[in-house]
C-alpha positions as CSV (number, residue, x, y, z in Angstrom):
1,M,-1.9,-4.3,21.2
2,S,-2.8,-2.6,18.0
3,Y,-0.5,-0.2,16.1
4,A,-2.9,2.7,16.9
5,E,-3.1,1.8,20.6
6,L,0.7,1.7,20.8
7,K,1.0,5.0,19.1
8,R,-1.5,6.6,21.5
9,E,0.4,5.3,24.5
10,L,3.7,6.8,23.2
11,K,2.0,10.1,22.6
12,R,1.0,10.1,26.2
13,G,4.6,9.3,27.2
14,E,3.8,5.8,28.4
15,V,6.7,3.5,27.7
16,H,7.0,-0.2,28.7
17,P,10.3,-1.8,29.8
18,L,9.9,-4.6,27.3
19,Y,8.5,-4.7,23.7
20,L,8.0,-7.5,21.2
21,L,7.4,-6.2,17.7
22,Y,6.8,-9.0,15.1
23,G,5.2,-9.4,11.7
24,T,5.8,-8.7,8.0
25,E,4.9,-5.0,7.8
26,D,8.4,-3.5,8.1
27,Y,7.1,0.1,8.1
28,L,5.0,-0.4,11.3
29,I,8.0,-1.9,13.1
30,E,10.4,0.8,12.0
31,D,7.9,3.6,12.8
32,V,7.3,2.3,16.3
33,L,11.0,1.8,16.9
34,E,11.6,5.4,15.9
35,E,8.9,6.7,18.2
36,I,10.0,4.6,21.2
37,T,13.6,5.8,20.7
38,A,12.5,9.5,20.6
39,S,10.4,8.9,23.7
40,V,13.2,7.3,25.7
41,L,16.3,9.2,24.7
42,D,17.3,12.7,23.8
43,E,19.6,13.0,20.8
44,D,22.7,13.6,23.0
45,E,22.0,10.5,25.1
46,K,22.0,8.1,22.1
47,D,25.8,7.8,22.0
48,F,25.9,6.5,25.6
49,N,22.6,4.7,26.1
50,L,21.5,3.2,22.8
51,S,22.6,-0.2,21.8
52,R,21.6,-2.2,18.7
53,Y,22.1,-5.9,18.1
54,D,21.3,-8.3,15.2
55,M,20.4,-11.7,16.6
56,R,21.5,-13.3,13.4
57,E,25.0,-12.3,14.3
58,T,25.1,-11.8,18.1
59,P,23.9,-14.0,21.0
60,V,20.9,-12.7,22.9
61,D,23.2,-12.7,26.0
62,A,25.0,-9.6,24.7
63,A,21.7,-7.7,24.5
64,L,20.7,-8.9,28.0
65,D,24.1,-7.9,29.4
66,E,23.5,-4.4,28.0
67,G,19.9,-4.4,29.4
68,E,21.2,-5.2,32.9
69,T,23.7,-2.3,32.8
70,L,22.8,1.0,34.4
71,P,22.4,3.9,32.0
72,F,25.4,6.3,31.6
73,F,24.7,10.0,32.1
74,G,20.9,9.5,31.7
75,E,17.8,8.0,33.2
76,R,17.2,5.2,30.8
77,R,19.0,2.8,28.5
78,L,17.5,1.6,25.2
79,V,18.5,-1.8,23.8
80,I,17.2,-3.0,20.4
81,A,17.6,-6.7,19.5
82,R,16.6,-7.2,15.9
83,N,15.8,-10.3,13.8
84,A,15.0,-12.7,16.7
85,S,14.5,-15.7,14.5
86,F,14.8,-18.0,17.5
87,L,11.2,-17.0,18.3
88,T,10.0,-18.7,15.2
89,G,10.0,-22.3,13.9
90,Q,12.8,-21.5,11.5
91,K,16.1,-23.4,11.7
92,D,19.0,-21.2,12.8
93,T,21.4,-21.2,9.8
94,E,23.8,-18.8,11.5
95,K,24.5,-21.3,14.3
96,I,24.4,-18.6,17.0
97,E,23.7,-20.0,20.5
98,H,21.1,-18.0,22.4
99,D,20.5,-18.5,26.1
100,L,16.7,-18.5,26.0
101,E,16.4,-19.5,29.7
102,R,18.2,-16.3,30.6
103,L,15.9,-14.4,28.2
104,K,12.9,-15.9,30.0
105,N,14.3,-14.8,33.4
106,Y,14.9,-11.3,32.0
107,T,11.4,-10.9,30.7
108,A,9.9,-12.0,34.0
109,S,11.5,-9.0,35.7
110,P,13.0,-6.5,33.3
111,P,15.1,-3.7,34.9
112,P,12.9,-0.5,35.1
113,E,15.8,1.7,33.9
114,T,16.1,-0.2,30.6
115,V,13.7,-0.3,27.6
116,M,14.3,-3.5,25.6
117,I,12.8,-3.9,22.2
118,I,12.9,-7.3,20.4
119,T,11.9,-7.4,16.8
120,A,11.0,-10.5,14.8
121,P,10.1,-9.5,11.2
122,Y,8.4,-12.8,10.4
123,E,4.8,-13.7,9.8
124,K,4.4,-16.1,12.7
125,L,6.1,-16.9,16.0
126,D,6.3,-20.5,17.4
127,E,3.7,-20.3,20.0
128,R,4.8,-23.7,21.4
129,K,8.1,-22.2,22.7
130,K,8.1,-21.2,26.3
131,V,10.1,-18.1,25.6
132,V,7.5,-16.9,23.2
133,K,4.7,-17.4,25.7
134,Q,6.8,-15.6,28.3
135,L,7.4,-12.6,26.1
136,K,3.7,-12.4,25.1
137,S,2.8,-12.5,28.7
138,H,5.2,-9.8,30.0
139,A,6.0,-7.6,27.0
140,A,4.0,-4.9,25.2
141,V,3.3,-6.8,21.9
142,L,2.7,-5.4,18.5
143,Q,1.8,-7.8,15.6
144,A,2.8,-5.7,12.6
145,A,0.4,-7.2,10.0
146,P,-0.5,-5.5,6.8
147,L,-3.3,-2.9,7.3
148,E,-6.5,-3.5,5.5
149,G,-9.9,-1.9,4.7
150,G,-10.9,0.7,7.2
151,E,-7.7,0.3,9.1
152,L,-5.6,1.3,6.1
153,A,-7.9,4.2,5.2
154,K,-7.7,5.5,8.8
155,W,-3.9,5.2,8.7
156,I,-3.8,7.3,5.5
157,D,-6.0,10.0,7.0
158,T,-3.9,10.2,10.1
159,Y,-0.7,10.3,8.2
160,V,-1.7,13.3,6.1
161,K,-3.5,15.0,8.9
162,E,-0.3,15.1,10.9
163,K,1.1,17.2,8.0
164,N,-1.9,19.5,8.0
165,I,-3.1,18.0,4.7
166,A,-6.5,16.7,3.7
167,I,-7.2,13.9,1.2
168,A,-10.2,13.3,-1.0
169,A,-12.0,10.0,-0.6
170,E,-11.3,8.9,-4.2
171,A,-7.6,9.7,-3.8
172,R,-7.5,7.7,-0.6
173,Q,-9.1,4.7,-2.4
174,Q,-6.7,4.9,-5.3
175,L,-3.6,4.9,-3.0
176,A,-5.0,2.1,-0.9
177,E,-5.6,0.0,-4.1
178,R,-2.1,0.7,-5.5
179,F,0.1,0.4,-2.4
180,A,-1.8,-1.8,0.1
181,N,1.0,-4.4,-0.1
182,D,3.8,-1.9,0.6
183,L,3.2,0.6,3.5
184,M,6.8,1.9,3.1
185,Q,6.1,2.9,-0.5
186,L,2.7,4.3,0.4
187,A,4.3,6.6,3.0
188,S,6.8,7.7,0.4
189,E,4.0,8.5,-2.1
190,L,2.0,10.4,0.6
191,D,5.1,12.5,1.4
192,K,5.4,13.4,-2.2
193,L,1.7,14.2,-2.6
194,C,1.7,16.3,0.6
195,L,4.5,18.5,-0.7
196,Y,2.5,18.8,-4.0
197,A,-0.7,19.8,-2.1
198,G,1.1,22.5,-0.2
199,D,0.3,23.9,3.3
200,D,-3.3,23.1,4.3
201,G,-3.9,21.7,0.9
202,T,-5.9,18.6,-0.3
203,I,-4.6,15.5,-2.1
204,T,-6.8,15.0,-5.1
205,S,-7.5,12.1,-7.4
206,E,-5.8,14.1,-10.2
207,A,-2.7,14.5,-8.1
208,V,-2.5,10.8,-7.5
209,E,-2.8,10.0,-11.2
210,L,-0.1,12.6,-11.9
211,L,2.5,11.7,-9.2
212,A,1.7,8.1,-8.1
213,P,1.2,6.3,-11.5
214,K,-0.2,2.8,-11.6
215,T,2.2,-0.2,-11.4
216,L,2.1,-3.0,-13.9
217,E,0.2,-5.1,-11.4
218,D,-2.4,-2.3,-11.1
219,N,-2.8,-2.2,-14.9
220,V,-3.2,-6.0,-15.0
221,F,-5.9,-5.7,-12.2
222,H,-7.7,-3.2,-14.4
223,L,-7.3,-5.3,-17.5
224,V,-8.7,-8.4,-15.8
225,D,-11.6,-6.3,-14.4
226,L,-12.4,-5.2,-18.0
227,I,-12.2,-8.8,-19.2
228,A,-14.5,-9.9,-16.3
229,K,-17.1,-7.3,-17.3
230,E,-16.8,-8.4,-21.0
231,K,-15.6,-4.9,-22.0
232,V,-13.5,-6.4,-24.8
233,K,-12.8,-3.2,-26.7
234,E,-11.5,-1.4,-23.5
235,A,-9.6,-4.5,-22.5
236,L,-7.8,-4.7,-25.8
237,Q,-7.0,-1.0,-25.6
238,T,-5.5,-1.5,-22.2
239,M,-3.5,-4.5,-23.5
240,Y,-2.2,-2.4,-26.4
241,D,-1.1,0.4,-24.1
242,L,0.8,-2.1,-22.0
243,L,2.5,-3.5,-25.0
244,K,3.5,0.0,-26.2
245,Q,5.2,0.4,-22.8
246,N,7.3,-2.6,-23.8
247,E,5.8,-4.9,-21.3
248,E,6.7,-8.5,-22.1
249,P,3.7,-10.6,-23.3
250,V,4.9,-13.7,-21.4
251,K,5.1,-11.6,-18.2
252,L,1.6,-10.1,-18.9
253,T,0.2,-13.6,-19.4
254,A,1.7,-14.8,-16.1
255,L,0.2,-11.8,-14.2
256,I,-3.2,-12.3,-15.8
257,A,-3.0,-16.0,-14.9
258,R,-2.1,-15.2,-11.3
259,Q,-5.2,-13.0,-11.0
260,F,-7.5,-15.6,-12.5
261,R,-6.0,-18.2,-10.2
262,M,-6.6,-16.0,-7.2
263,M,-10.2,-15.5,-8.3
264,L,-10.7,-19.3,-8.5
265,Q,-9.1,-19.8,-5.1
266,A,-11.1,-17.0,-3.6
267,K,-14.3,-18.4,-5.0
268,E,-13.6,-22.0,-3.9
269,L,-12.5,-21.0,-0.4
270,G,-15.3,-18.5,0.0
271,R,-17.8,-21.3,-0.8
272,R,-16.3,-23.2,2.1
273,G,-16.9,-20.4,4.4
274,Y,-13.4,-18.8,4.6
275,S,-13.3,-15.1,5.4
276,E,-11.2,-12.8,3.3
277,Q,-8.6,-12.6,6.0
278,K,-8.3,-16.4,6.1
279,I,-8.2,-16.7,2.3
280,A,-5.4,-14.1,2.3
281,G,-3.5,-16.3,4.7
282,V,-3.9,-19.4,2.6
283,V,-3.1,-17.7,-0.8
284,K,-0.3,-15.6,0.8
285,V,-1.5,-12.2,-0.5
286,H,-2.8,-9.0,1.0
287,P,-6.4,-9.1,2.1
288,Y,-7.3,-6.2,-0.2
289,A,-6.1,-8.3,-3.2
290,V,-8.5,-11.1,-2.0
291,K,-11.4,-8.5,-1.8
292,V,-10.8,-7.5,-5.4
293,A,-10.5,-11.1,-6.6
294,R,-13.7,-12.1,-4.9
295,K,-15.5,-9.2,-6.5
296,Q,-14.1,-10.0,-9.9
297,S,-14.9,-13.7,-9.5
298,Q,-18.7,-13.0,-9.2
299,N,-18.6,-12.6,-13.0
300,F,-17.5,-16.2,-13.5
301,S,-18.5,-19.8,-12.5
302,E,-15.8,-22.0,-11.1
303,K,-15.9,-24.0,-14.4
304,G,-15.5,-20.8,-16.3
305,L,-12.4,-19.8,-14.3
306,Q,-10.9,-23.3,-14.8
307,A,-11.5,-23.1,-18.5
308,I,-9.8,-19.7,-18.7
309,L,-6.8,-20.9,-16.7
310,K,-6.5,-23.9,-19.2
311,E,-6.6,-21.4,-22.1
312,L,-3.9,-19.2,-20.3
313,A,-1.7,-22.3,-20.1
314,V,-2.1,-22.8,-23.8
315,L,-1.4,-19.1,-24.4
316,D,1.8,-19.3,-22.3
317,E,3.1,-22.2,-24.4
318,T,2.2,-20.5,-27.7
319,L,4.1,-17.3,-26.7
320,K,7.2,-19.3,-25.5
321,T,7.3,-21.5,-28.6
322,G,6.7,-18.7,-31.1
323,R,3.8,-20.6,-32.8
324,M,1.9,-17.3,-33.3
325,E,2.8,-13.6,-33.3
326,K,2.6,-12.5,-29.6
327,E,0.2,-9.6,-29.9
328,L,-2.2,-11.6,-32.0
329,A,-2.1,-14.5,-29.5
330,L,-3.0,-12.1,-26.7
331,E,-5.8,-10.5,-28.8
332,L,-7.4,-13.9,-29.4
333,F,-7.3,-14.8,-25.8
334,V,-9.0,-11.6,-24.7
335,T,-11.7,-11.9,-27.4
336,Q,-12.3,-15.6,-26.4
337,I,-13.2,-14.9,-22.8
338,P,-17.0,-14.3,-23.3
339,H,-17.2,-17.6,-25.2
340,L,-15.2,-19.5,-22.6
341,K,-17.6,-18.2,-19.9
342,K,-20.7,-19.3,-21.8
343,E,-19.2,-22.7,-22.7
344,A,-18.4,-23.4,-19.1
C-alpha cells in the first residue's frame, strides 16, 4: 500500500487491526503513526488505551499481551511496537528473546478491538522469515521509501494545500532538489514558508531563496554543474564564495569527488541498463541525486570522468600535505577540467 493510499483510507475512517510500517523515510512512518493514533483514540483515551514498546528493549510478548487485553473505558486499544529489528537480517545485539511463533499466531487473527502497529525503520526486511511473510500477508503494509520525482512534487503540493497555501512550480523544484533526502527537514521548511506566505498566499522562488538557503551539498552540486558545462569563470566564483564562507578546501574536494564518482557510477550502470531507481539502490543515494548525476555525466566520457577522479586524488593529497596553497590548488583543478575532458 502506498503512503497516499494509506492516508486516503485514514481520512475515510478506515482502520486496520494490524499495520506494518517499514523503511528509511522516518517522516512517513511518524506521520502515519500520528494519523492512526488520532483516528483510533480520543485525547482522553490515550492514558488508558495507548501502549508503546521498543523492541530493542522489550520482548514482543509484552506488546502481544497488551494487544490481547480488552480496552479500558473505550472501544479500542492501540499498541505500537517500534524498532522490530527481528524482521530484518540484522543480528540482535540487545539479546532480547522474541516469541516469533506467538507473533505469527497473533497476526493470523488479530483481536478486532486492538490496533497493533509494528514499525521497522530499516531499508529491507528479511523476506525469508516466516513471520515477515505472515505480516505482509495479513497486515496493512507501508514501505516508507524516499519519495521521488512526481511523487515528491505531489506530496509538496498536498502538504501546502492542506494549509490553504499555493506554491510556484519553480519554488517546488528548488525545495525538491534541496531536501529530497530529508522529508522531515522539507516539512519544517514548508511550515516556515507557509507562515511567510500568509493566509491563502503563494510560496515563491524568492521566498525559498530567502528562507531555505542552499546547503553545502547544494552548492557543490551547482559547482560541479558549472564545471560540467565548462563555465570556468562562474565555477571559480562559486568556489571563491564557498571559501569566503570558511568551507574547508579538503571537505570541498571530497564532496566534489563524491559527485564525480556518482556520475561515473551512474554512467557505467546506466550503460548496463540499470534504471535510476536501481542505480540509487546500488550507490545508496536518493533517486533524485542519481537523476542529477546522470544528467551531469552526459557532458563527460567514462574515460574523462576517470581522469578527473585521478586528478581529484592528486588534489586531495596536495591539500593534505601542504605542497601548494589551498586556494591556488583548487583554482588549478577547476581550470584543468576542460583539458582533462579533451585529453580523455
